[in-house]
C-alpha positions, 0 to 999 in steps of 0.5 A: 499475499504472495502465494507459495508452494504448499511444500514450502509453506508446510516446511516453514510452519514446521521449521524445517526449511532453510532460508537465506537472503539473496541480492542482485544489483544493476546499473542499467535500469534492470536490463542486467543483474549481478549477484552479490553476497549479502550480510544482514538484510532487513526489509520494512514493508509498510502500507502507511509509508510513501514508499511501501517497501524500504530496506537496509542491507549489507552488500559484501565485496561489491565495488562502490562508485560509478562502476559499482553500487552508488546512490545515483543509478543503482537498483537492488533486488532482494529475495528470500531463498527457501530450500526444503529437503530434496527440493530446489531453492525457491526465491520469494521477492522481497522488494526492488529498490533504489539505493538511497545511501551507502556507508562503507563496511570497515571490516570485511569490505562492502557497503551498508545500503539504505534502500527505498522502493520504486516509488522513489523514482517517481517522487524524484521525477518531478515535471520541469514545468506544469503540464496539461493532461488531455482527456483520456482513460486512467490507464493510458494517463497513468501508463504515460506518467510512469513510462516517462520516468521508468520506461522498463516498469510494468503497471498492473491494475487489480480487479475492482479498479476501473482502469478504463474510467475516462478522466477529464483534462487536468493540470499537473503542477510538477509533482508526478507521483502526486498526480498518480497517488494523491496530489493537489493542484495550485487551487488545492483540488485533489488530482490524484488518479488512484484516489479518484478511482477509490484505489491506492497505488504502490510498487510491489515486491517485484517493483511493478506499479500496482493500482489496487482497491483499498483493502477492507475487512470484507476482503478474502482472508489471506492468512489464518493464524490459530492460537499457539502458532504466534504470540499475540500482543494487543496494545492498550493504546487507542487513537481516533486520529484519522477516524471519519464516519461520514464522507462528503465527495464532490467532483466535476461532470465531464462535459466534453466539447463544452466550455462549462462544467457541471458539478458532481455531487456532493454525495454522502457515504457514512457508517450505517451499521447500528452495531458499530462504535462509529455508527453515524445514524440512519441518515446524518445528512437528512435526519441528524437527530434520528439517533437521539430520538432512538436514545443513541446519545453516543452517536458522533458524526465525524465528517471528512470531505474529498473533492477532485476534478477527476471525479466525473460522475456520481457513480465514481463519487460513490466508489471513492466515498466507499473507499474513503470510508473503509480506510477511515473506520480504523480504530482504534486498537491495534495488535502486533503478533509474532509468528513464523516468518511467512515471507508471502505476507504483504501490507494490505493483507487481511489476516484472521488471528485467534487472539485467545482460545476460540476468540478470533479477530480479523485485521488488515496488515499495515506493516510487516518488517522482518529480517531476511533469513529470520524465523519470526515475523512481527506484524502491526495490524489494525481492525475496524469497529464495523460488524463483520 
């Protein structure tokens, strides 16, 4: 969550702040930025999308083509500018983008632009040929892959991600973004750097490439929404798609200087919380009949596997397994809530919501689309069946 000054947050909650969208564009990779008038602007931050930030914006009185906004070289930065009484304007970043497409605005002039986050540059910058990546740290390898496509970009490693983990040599089959975020080689083995560390990678609201731990419901709560400050709408639909309560993780031990490699694992990670709907039993690997002996006939193992040659130790495998488990125990019912548009809320934030008087639920924000300058914010969230 982007932290805002206290006076800004208080003015937003009281409805006394003035807010408007602000945009800048650049054709030189962000070395210089030009201001531009903005019409409608909608941003769609979404943790489940490959580009975490996407947007649609009307840029007014801007030239098109080579000397203006185009879909080849133009980048756009969006902000929400907030002004309180007797205060200076405060700008909250709302995404850094490339232009994916434009359409002329017939009345008033300008361009209606479809925007995608910085991940799109890495997606499009495929390697011309397959590349053998030498043994090195995750930090160094990732920085090289990003810098080749985005020499101006910063790479940030959040606390909890072991950036100095030494990765074995591996091969990238052309897909640069897949090598960072979760691709596979020709043999089908996973080669993504982020998932091999139990992490996720994305471009944040400022365009920084971020490696961060997979969010869990035990993370610090970023925002508390008491009853009455928002309209909470639990959804009746439930789904078990993507649910897994047992993960089997394997890799290859880093045997530098030898011709052979030794297998890592498999190691097993499962939901061991008896109060959870997705409880997998005390030991679904060594004693799969234990739940039946205890009369727990509803227990149902749902097994998923992950294997990567970038996992070079059992400790690393357990880290990956815990991250995979945290992300896959996600049922099931979701809720949408409409509240005052806090522009600092981001995908992956943990929020605590009072859905009815004295009934609190903790959720992870998956998506929080909003209209820049608007007064409301609707979030799609998810929770887990685990006991908190």
